[in-house]
N, C-alpha and C positions, 0 to 999 in steps of 0.2 A: 503304513498302517500295520497294526498288529494283526496276525492271521492265526486263527484257531481252526484245526481240521479234525474231522472224524471220518472213519471209513469202515465199511463192512463188506465182505463178499462171502457167500456161502452156497453150498451145493443145493440146499433145500431138502425137502422130504420125499420128492418123487422117486420111487425105486427104479424107474426106467432111466433116470439121469444118473449115470454111474460116475460122472466127473463134473467139475465146475468149469463151464466154458466161458464164464465171465472173467474179466480182468479189469483192474483199475490202476491208475497212476496219479500220485499226488506229489508235486514238486513245489512246495510253498516258496522256496528261495528263487525259483524260476517263474512263479506265477502261473503254473500249469496244473490242470486237474482234468482227468478224463475217465470215462467208463466205456468199456467195450464188451458187447454181448455177442459171443461167437455162435455161429450156426454152421451146420454141415456135418453132423455126426459126432461121435465120441471124440475122435482125434482131430478132425478138421476144425471144429469150432474153437478148441483150445489153441491151436496153432495160429488161427486167424487173429483172435483177440490178443494173443501174446505178441504177434508181429507188430500190431499197432503200438503196444506198450514199449517194445524194444526200439522201434524206429523213432518214436517221439522222445524216448529217453536219450538216445544218442544225439538227435538233432538239437534238443534243448539244453544239452550239456555244453554246447558251443556258443561262442559269441556271434551274434548276427547283426549285420548292418542294414539289412532289408527291413521293410515295414513288417510288423508282427503279423498282420493278416496274411501278407504274401508268404511268410514263412509257414504259416499253418496250412494255407492252400497247397503249397508245394509238398509239404510233408504228408498231407492226406492223399495227394496224388501218388507219392512214393508208395505209401502203404497199399493203396488200391492195386497198383501195378504189380507189386511183389506178391500179394496174396493171389491175384489172378494167375500170374505166371507159375507160381509154386503149385497151385491147384491143377494146372494143365500138365505140368511135368511129373507129378506124383499121383498115381491112381488112388492111393490111400487118402489123399486130401481133396479128391474130386468134389466140386460143389461147395467148398468151404467159403465162408464170408463172415462178416462181422458188422455190427452197428458201431457207432461212435457218438458219444455226447461229450463235448469238450468245452472247457472254460479256460481262457487265457487272460491274465490281468497284467496291465502295464500302467503303473501309476493309478489313476482313477478311471482308466479306460479298460473296459471288459469286452472281450470278443467271445461270442458263443457260436460254436459250429456243431452240426450234427448230421448224421446219416442213419436212417433206420428209425426204430421206435424207442430208443433210449432217450431220456428226457433231461432237460435242464430247467429248474425252477429258480425264481428269484423271490426272496422274502425280505421285506423291510417294513417301514411304518405303515405303508399302504396295504400290507397283507401279502398273500402268496399269488404269484402269477407264473404260468408256464410259458417259457420263452421259446419252446420248440413245438413243431407240429409233426406228429408221427407220420413216417413214410410207410404206411400200411394200407392194404386194400380197404379195410373197413373204415379207417379214419378218412381216407380220400372219399369214400362213398358218403360218409357223414357230412364232410365239408361241402360236398356237392348237393346235399339235401335229399339224397336217395333213400336214406334210412334215418331213424331217430336215434337219439342217444341211448335210449333203453334197448333198442335193437342192437346197437353197436356193442353194448356191454355184454350181451349174451351171444353174439354172433360166433359161429364155430370157426370162422377164419379170422378172428380178431387179432391173432398173433402172427399172421402171415405178412411179412414185410415186403414192400415193393421196391426198396432201394437199400443197398448194402455195399460195404467196401469189399471188393474182390469178386462180386457177382458178375461184373462185366469189365471190359477193358478200360472203360472210362466211367467216372462217377461224378455226380454233382452234389456237393455239400451245400446245405443252407447255412447262411451266416447272419449274425445279428450283432450290432455293437451298441453298448449302453455305457452310461457313466455310473460309477458307484461312489458310496461314501462310507463313513465309519459305522454305519448302522445296516449295511447291506449283508445279506446272507445268500448262499446258493445251495441247492440240492441237485446233485447229479445222480441218476439212478437208471437201472435197467428195468425192463418190463416185468421182471420177477417181483419187483417192489410194487409197481402201479397196478399189477393184476389183483393184488390183495388189499392195497391201501388207497383210499380215495384222496383226491386233492384236499377235501375238507379235513381228513385225518392228518395229512401231512402238515397243513396249516396249523392244526391244533398242537401238533408236536413242536413245531417251530415257535409257537407262541408261549410254550411252557418255560422258556428261558433256561433250558438245560444245555449242558456242553454238547458240542457236535457229536462226540463219541457216544454219549448217552442217547442222543436222538437216533443214531444209527442202530444201536442195540435195541432200542424200542421198536424200530422198523422191523428188524429181524423177528422180534417176538410177535409182532402183529401178523407178519407173514406166516410164521409157524402156526399161529392160532387159526389162520385161514387155510392151512394145508401145505403151504410152501410148494406149489406145484412146479416151480421153475427155479433155476439158479437166481439168486438175488444179490444185487450189488448196489451200494450207495456211497456217495462222498458228500459230506456236509461241510461247508466252509463259512466261517464267520469273519467279517472284516471289522476291525476296530476293537477298542477296549470294551470288555463286557464284564458284568457281575453275574455269574451263573447261579442258578437256584440251588445247586448242590454244593456250592463253595461254602466252607465254614466261615462264620462271621463272629465277631466278638460281641458278647452280650452287653447290652447297654444298661448302665446302673442309674437309677433315678437320682436326681440331685440330692434329695434328702438322705437317701441311703448312702450316697457318696460322702456326705458330711459326717454321717454316723460312723463310717468305717475309715475316715481319714486319719492318717497317722498324726499324733500330737506334734504341734509345731516345736521345733528345736529352740532351746534357750539361746538368747543372744550372748555372744562372748565378746568382750571388749578387747581392744588392742590386737585383734586377729588380722593378719595380713594374708589374703588369699590370692593365689595366682592361678588363672585358668589357662592351661596349655592346650585345650582341645581346639582343633581347627574349626573355623566358622562354617566350613562347607559340610561338616559331618551331618548336621540335621537335615539339610536339603537332600543330600545323597541318600540318606535313609528313607526319606519320604519318597524319592524317585524309585528306590528299590521296591518299596511296598506297593507303589502304583503299578510297576511292571509285573509284580507277582499277583495282581488282581486282589490284594488283601484289602480288607476294610480299613479306612483311615482310623488311626487311634483316637480313642475318646479324649476329649479335653477333660482333664481332671478338675474336679471341683476344688477350688482353693479357698480356704478360709482366711479371713484377715486376722492372723494370729496376734494375740495381745502379749507383748513381752513385758515382763516385770523388770524393773530396774535391778541391776546387780548390787547396787549399794543401797543401804537402808536410808530412809528419809532423814533429813537434817534434824537434829535435836531441837526441842522447843527452847526458845530463848530463856535464859535464866542464869543465876549465879552458879559457878562451878567451884568445887574445892580445889586446892592445890594438887592433891593426889590425882584427881580426875584430869586436871590439865596436863600433868606429866604423862599419864596413861594415854591421853588423846594424842599428845605429841609423839610418843613412841609408836602409836598405831599409824600416824601419818608417815613417819619415817619408814616403817616396815612396808607400807603400801607403795611408797615411792621407790624403795629398793626393789620390790617385787616387780613393779612396772618396768624399771630400767632393765632388770634381768630378762623379763619377757621380751622387751623390745630388742635387746641384744640377740636373744635367741631367734627372733623372727627375722632380724636383719641377716643373721648367719644363714638361715634357711634360704632367704632370698638370694644371697650371694651364691650359694650352692646351686640353686636353680639357674641362675644366670650363667655360671660356669658350664653346667650341663647343656644349656641351650647353645652356648658358643661351640662346645664340643660337637653337638649334633649337627650344627651348620657346617663345621669343618669336615665332619665325616661325610655329609652329603656331597660336598664339593669333591672330596677325594673319590667318593663312590662314582660320581659322574665321570671323572677322569679315567678311573679304572674301567668303567663300563664302555667307554669309547674304544678301548683297545682289548676288550675281553670277549671270549667266545660265548659268554653268557648273554650277550646283547641280543642274540636271536630269540632266546627264551623271553627276555624282557620285552622285545618287540611284540611278540605274540600276546603277552599279558597286557600291553598298552594299546593293542588294536592294530599294530602293523602286521597284518596277516600275510602269510606267504602267498605270492601271486597265484600259484597253482591251487591252493586251498580257496582263495578268494573267488576263482573262476570255477571251483568245484571240479577240477580235473584230478581224477583219482589215480593217474599214472603220470610218469615223467620219464624223460630220456635216461638211459643207463649211462651214457657218456657224460661225465661231469661238466665238460665245457659246453656241450649242446644243451644240457639241462640249465646251466646258468644263462646261456645266450637266449634260449626261448623264454625264460623267466623275464628277461629284459623286454622282449616283445610283448608279453602279457602286461607289463607295466607301462607300455606305450612307447618304447624305444625300439621300434621295428628296424630302423636302419642299422643301428648298432648290432642287433641280433643277427640280421642278415650277413653283415660283414664277418662276424665271429663264426657263424656256421659255414660260410664259404671258405674260411681259413681251414676248418676241419676237413672240408671236401678236398681242398688243395693237397692236404697231406694224405687223405684216404678217399679217393674218388668212388670207392665201392661202399661207402658208409650209407646203409639204408636209412638209419636214423637221421643223418644230416639231410638227405634228400626229402625224407618224410616231413621233417619240421620246417624245412624251407617251403615245401608245398603248403603246409599249414599257414605260414605267413602269407604266401601268395593268395591263398583262399580268403583270409581275413581282409586283405587289401584289394579284393575283387579282381585280381590278376588271374582269371580263371584258366586261360590257355596255359600259362606257366604252371599253375597248380596241377592241371591234368597231366602235363608232361612229367613233373617231378614226382607226383604221387604214383603214376604208372611205373616209373623207374624204381621207386622204393618198393612197390608191391612185387615187382619181379625179383628183387633181391630178398625180400622178407615179407611174405603175405600175411604174417601173423602180427604185424605192427598194430597197436591198439586203434580200433575204429577207422582203419585206413580205407576200408571199402565204403563206409558211410561218407567220409570226406570226399572220396573220389566221385561217388554218386552225386554229392551236392555240387561239386565242380562241374560235372557233366550237365546236371539239370540247370545250372545257372547259365550254361552256354546254349540251352535249348535242345540238348542231345538226349532226349528221353530214352531212346533205346539203349544207349550206352549206360545211362544211369540205372536202368533195369538190370543190365548185366552186372554192374558193380554191386547192386543190392542183393543179387542172388548169393553172393559170397558171404553175406551176413549169416546165412544158414549153413554155409560150408566153409568154416574157418581154416580147414586144412588145405585148401586150394593153394597151389604154389605158383600160379601165374596170374598176371593181371589180365582183365578182359580186353579183347581186341576191339578197337574202335570200329564202329559201323562205317561203311563206305560213304554214306551221306547222313548228315544229321537228321534225326527224326524229331518232328515237332510235337 
């Protein structure tokens, strides 16, 4: 399904809030969207929410064989442990934590997860519905029937959350799974939005049929009108093809006006041979491009049934002709016959030329195909024809410096893992201290769920070069897959300390 995304994050107008502690992440190609609202002071809140964005960005940049919900659960646990440990080890970050409101889409399956009071709304034909319940003292009191909705809206502790990532060593996230279609939309937002905009106003904005980015800008405007007391963040996601209210449309011309402005019909020309060399596929391709660009279908032009007049005058009335008239008429017929023959010869000559051009084009295409098969330009043509580089297809923005390891790991990304492993092992045989070779062998082990081998090779690679891209995230994932939570925490600490030169030592006993 087509996906259209809008997003906004802003510090707000409160002079006491010197920075924006909110963060957001939108990865349409990976089906991931989240909002994180940091708490814990000027520095701590920013660090906590940024940690969530960084960890989810790294995890979702990789290929996963586990169930999507399990991946999300493990990643939330990663984030919670890292924020908690960082807050304990750094006095400047003491007490930091963050909310999270997350949407992950896989086909028509959508997973919603949240901790805190940031929210996820669904909007479709049935209207707006909030898919999350705030983890706050006031909301819990409201659900328990201890206070009314009016009291909750004005309660002085309405923004005090009872659950957050990093607040404690363990955290419980709420999950929900739903099915979506091509008319489903979502709104993810921090409490800086819902403090000033009611659910009824959000529903009204979504019903307006405007682009997600326009909706986000309108939300910011409404928050500013209400004073924007808090940082405000929103992500709006539309699934399916849409015709938005602000999109330009082509004016429709009434049928009578179309007839009045129609171009005069061309006069018919006799003995004209026309050859149409346009491919039959062109019209459908153009139609598909216009549909992909959300353009309005072209109007069907009003066609008149043009009346053509005969090129030759009507036959003379029967009657006697003088000899001079007969001679003149005979000469006229001879001239017309000669003109017709000359015209026919000219048209046949044109047709022969077109045929020769067509044959030359076919021969050129054949030669081009042969040259392409042995030409360095084939990489460019492959990209134009959709044969995307395997690194780009997986959205891996880095690749091995060693050309052989680069080519070998590309084969793994294409599904030829055994060949890739053999080629990288050959590099190791020549250079046993190749950190890249060990690292990418560990990556292959991790993708194939050989977690013990992955931990061994990734640790060796980290000792040789601790700055290899995302090595600590991959090592943490391998440890977590083995149930060694403490070792995973140690590896994740290095995400914020990239200059570290040694791999973490494994704990004596696995931590559950």
